[in-house]
C-alpha positions in Angstrom: 192.0 51.8 77.7 191.2 49.7 74.6 191.6 45.9 74.9 193.8 44.1 72.3 193.8 40.3 72.2 196.8 38.6 70.7 196.9 35.0 69.8 200.5 33.7 69.8 203.6 34.8 71.7 206.4 34.3 69.1 208.6 37.1 68.0 205.8 39.1 66.3 203.2 38.4 69.0 205.6 39.4 71.7 206.7 42.6 69.9 203.1 43.6 69.3 202.1 43.0 72.9 205.0 45.1 74.2 204.3 47.9 71.7 200.7 48.1 72.8 201.5 47.8 76.5 204.0 50.6 76.3 201.3 52.8 74.6 199.1 52.3 77.6 196.7 49.8 76.1 195.3 46.7 77.8 196.7 43.5 76.2 195.6 39.9 76.5 198.0 37.3 75.1 196.5 33.9 74.4 198.8 30.8 74.1 198.3 27.1 74.9 200.6 27.4 78.0 199.9 30.9 79.0 203.3 32.2 78.0 204.1 35.6 76.8 206.0 38.8 77.7 205.8 40.2 81.2 204.4 43.6 81.7 201.8 45.1 84.1 199.4 45.8 81.2 199.7 42.3 79.7 197.4 39.5 80.8 198.6 36.1 79.8 195.9 33.4 79.3 196.3 29.7 78.7 193.7 28.6 76.1 193.3 26.6 72.9 192.7 29.3 70.3 191.1 26.8 68.0 188.2 26.7 70.5 185.9 29.3 69.0 183.7 29.6 72.1 186.6 30.1 74.4 188.3 32.6 72.1 185.1 34.5 71.6 184.8 34.9 75.4 188.3 36.1 75.6 187.7 38.6 72.8 184.5 40.2 74.2 184.9 43.9 74.4 188.2 43.9 72.5 188.9 46.5 69.8 191.2 44.1 67.9 192.0 40.4 67.7 195.5 39.7 66.3 196.4 36.4 64.6 200.1 36.0 65.4 199.9 32.3 65.7 202.3 30.1 63.7 201.8 26.3 63.7 204.7 24.0 62.8 205.4 24.1 59.1 204.5 20.5 58.4 201.2 20.8 60.3 199.8 23.8 58.3 197.2 21.8 56.3 195.7 20.3 59.5 196.3 22.9 62.1 195.6 26.2 60.3 192.0 25.6 59.1 190.4 25.1 62.5 192.5 27.8 64.1 191.8 30.3 61.3 188.1 29.4 61.5 188.0 30.0 65.3 189.7 33.4 64.9 187.3 34.5 62.3 184.3 33.3 64.3 185.5 35.1 67.4 185.9 38.3 65.4 182.4 38.0 63.9 180.9 37.4 67.4 182.9 39.9 69.3 183.1 42.7 66.8 186.9 42.9 67.2 188.9 43.7 64.1 190.7 40.6 62.9 194.3 41.5 62.0 196.3 38.6 60.6 200.0 38.3 60.3 200.5 37.0 56.7 203.5 36.3 54.5 204.4 36.2 50.8 203.9 32.4 50.3 200.5 33.0 48.6 202.0 34.7 45.6 204.1 31.7 44.6 207.2 32.2 42.4 207.4 35.6 40.9 209.9 37.5 38.6 209.1 41.1 39.7 208.7 43.0 42.9 205.6 41.9 44.7 202.8 44.4 45.5 199.5 43.8 47.2 198.0 43.5 43.7 200.3 40.6 42.7 198.0 37.6 42.0 197.7 35.0 44.7 198.9 32.2 42.4 200.6 29.8 44.8 200.4 26.1 43.9 202.2 24.8 47.0 200.4 23.5 50.0 201.4 26.3 52.4 200.6 29.1 49.9 197.2 27.6 49.2 196.5 27.3 53.0 197.3 30.9 53.5 195.2 32.0 50.5 192.2 30.1 51.7 192.5 31.8 55.1 192.5 35.2 53.5 189.7 34.4 51.1 187.5 33.2 53.9 188.2 36.3 56.0 187.7 38.7 53.1 184.4 37.0 52.2 183.2 37.6 55.8 184.3 41.2 55.6 182.5 41.8 52.3 179.4 40.2 53.7 179.4 42.6 56.7 180.0 39.8 59.2 183.5 40.9 60.3 186.1 43.6 59.9 189.4 42.1 58.7 192.8 43.0 57.4 196.1 41.2 56.7 199.7 42.4 57.1 202.2 40.5 55.0 205.9 40.6 55.6 208.9 39.2 53.7 211.5 37.0 55.5 212.0 38.3 59.0 215.1 39.9 60.4 215.6 40.5 64.1 216.3 38.4 67.2 214.3 35.3 67.8 212.6 32.8 65.7 214.0 30.6 62.9 214.4 33.1 60.1 217.3 32.8 57.7 219.4 35.6 59.3 218.9 33.8 62.7 220.3 30.7 61.1 223.2 32.4 59.4 224.5 35.2 61.7 225.3 33.1 64.8 227.5 31.0 62.7 229.1 34.0 61.0 229.9 35.5 64.4 231.4 32.2 65.5 233.6 32.1 62.4 231.9 29.0 61.1 231.1 28.1 57.5 227.4 28.3 56.5 226.0 25.7 54.1 222.5 26.5 53.0 220.4 26.5 49.7 220.7 30.3 49.3 221.7 32.5 46.4 223.9 34.6 48.7 224.2 37.6 46.3 220.6 37.9 45.2 218.7 41.0 46.4 216.2 40.1 49.1 213.7 42.1 51.1 214.0 41.6 54.9 211.2 42.6 57.2 212.1 43.7 60.7 209.9 42.2 63.4 209.4 45.5 65.1 208.0 47.0 61.8 205.6 44.1 61.6 204.2 45.0 65.0 203.9 48.7 64.1 202.1 47.9 60.9 199.8 45.4 62.7 198.7 48.0 65.2 198.2 50.6 62.5 196.1 48.3 60.4 194.0 47.1 63.3 193.1 50.7 64.5 192.7 52.5 61.1 189.5 51.9 59.2 191.3 52.7 56.0 193.2 49.4 56.4 190.2 47.1 56.7 189.1 44.9 53.9 192.5 44.5 52.2 196.0 43.3 52.7 199.1 45.4 53.3 202.9 44.8 52.9 205.0 45.7 56.0 207.2 48.8 55.3 210.7 47.3 54.9 214.1 48.6 54.2 215.5 48.4 50.6 216.5 44.9 49.5 219.9 43.6 50.5 221.6 40.3 49.8 222.3 37.8 52.6 226.0 38.1 51.9 225.9 41.8 52.4 224.0 41.3 55.7 226.6 38.7 56.8 229.5 41.0 55.8 228.0 43.9 57.9 227.5 41.7 60.9 231.0 40.3 60.7 232.6 43.8 60.5 230.5 45.1 63.4 231.4 42.1 65.5 235.1 42.0 64.5 234.5 38.5 63.2 236.3 36.9 60.2 234.9 37.4 56.8 231.8 35.1 56.3 232.3 31.8 54.6 229.0 31.2 52.8 228.5 28.1 50.6 225.4 27.4 48.5 223.8 24.0 49.1 222.7 22.4 45.8 218.9 21.9 45.7 219.2 18.0 45.5 220.9 18.0 48.9 217.9 20.0 50.3 215.5 17.5 48.7 217.3 14.5 50.1 217.5 16.2 53.6 213.7 16.4 53.4 213.4 12.7 53.4 214.3 12.6 57.1 213.7 16.2 58.3 210.1 17.6 58.2 211.4 21.2 58.3 213.8 20.6 55.4 211.0 18.9 53.5 208.7 21.9 53.9 211.5 24.3 52.7 211.3 22.7 49.3 208.1 24.6 48.6 209.6 28.0 49.4 213.1 27.3 48.0 212.3 29.8 45.2 212.4 32.7 47.7 216.2 32.1 48.1 217.1 31.0 44.6 217.2 34.5 43.1 215.9 38.0 43.6 213.0 38.2 46.1 211.7 41.7 46.5 208.6 43.2 48.1 207.1 46.6 47.5 205.6 48.2 50.6 204.9 51.7 49.2 201.2 51.5 49.9 201.5 51.0 53.6 204.3 53.5 54.0 202.2 56.2 52.2 199.0 55.3 54.1 200.3 54.9 57.6 203.4 56.9 57.6 205.6 54.0 58.6 209.1 53.5 57.2 211.1 50.3 57.4 213.8 50.3 60.0 217.3 50.7 58.5 219.0 47.3 58.2 222.3 48.6 59.7 220.4 49.4 62.9 218.8 45.9 62.9 222.1 44.2 62.2 223.6 46.1 65.2 220.8 45.0 67.4 221.2 41.4 66.3 225.0 41.4 66.8 224.6 42.9 70.3 221.9 40.4 71.2 223.7 37.4 69.8 227.0 38.3 71.5 225.3 38.8 74.8 223.6 35.4 74.5 226.7 33.5 73.6 228.3 33.5 77.1 225.0 32.5 78.7 224.6 29.6 76.2 228.1 28.4 77.0 227.4 28.2 80.8 
């Protein structure tokens, strides 16, 4: 059995670990506190992934090393550089393929569907941090020191995490008004967490993927209002009440709330159409995005099941 080392046990790290374990692979999940999904094939290890020597030791003999970590938004400039450097060093020393979970921040504001050829023209802090990580990894790949790839998704849909659907749908199911800085009717690409995991594993294990970035195969774009409407109908909830928060309110909120402050940089993603083209990965790996109706059903079922437990 091949060994796969996953750094991070958030929604993507957990989904990737479970996918690999169910395929019969050996999985080692590395987090600060040794957390992660429970499965006979999954070993959970408590370690600081920014310690290159420790991470190298944990990656020895591994086929792939997955960067599924996600520091707090406001700590990206300080926390990502040493963590990314340690991951790249461990990949160089161990020979494991470094497969990084990326996003679309690096492109900055765009006015057309994003492809992997869209220029990495971000001017914001978070976008520049991600672009530097990819540039360093790609330089190591081209120099023959490591094998790397990056898998980029749009905003996530699925249970868990702090994605926009996870902020909106619980309130919709509860019949509450939602007040956020979102263009509710703009077409938006949503990336299912399970599809991220499938694409990560495909990219890590297919030499055709190495040395470039890939967009996660995702369902056709859909507005947040359409998603909310579907969730409400499936749950038998009242019609969603969605109100757009003016940008100045978000800006003022950022004076006291670090998360709101960091959202200023990515506000363009929800101010109008935000569409990602994932044709390349679909054609190369044979992966299709999970239909959004199926994902909405999964979320409605999960959220309704969790509601009674939360009330106890």
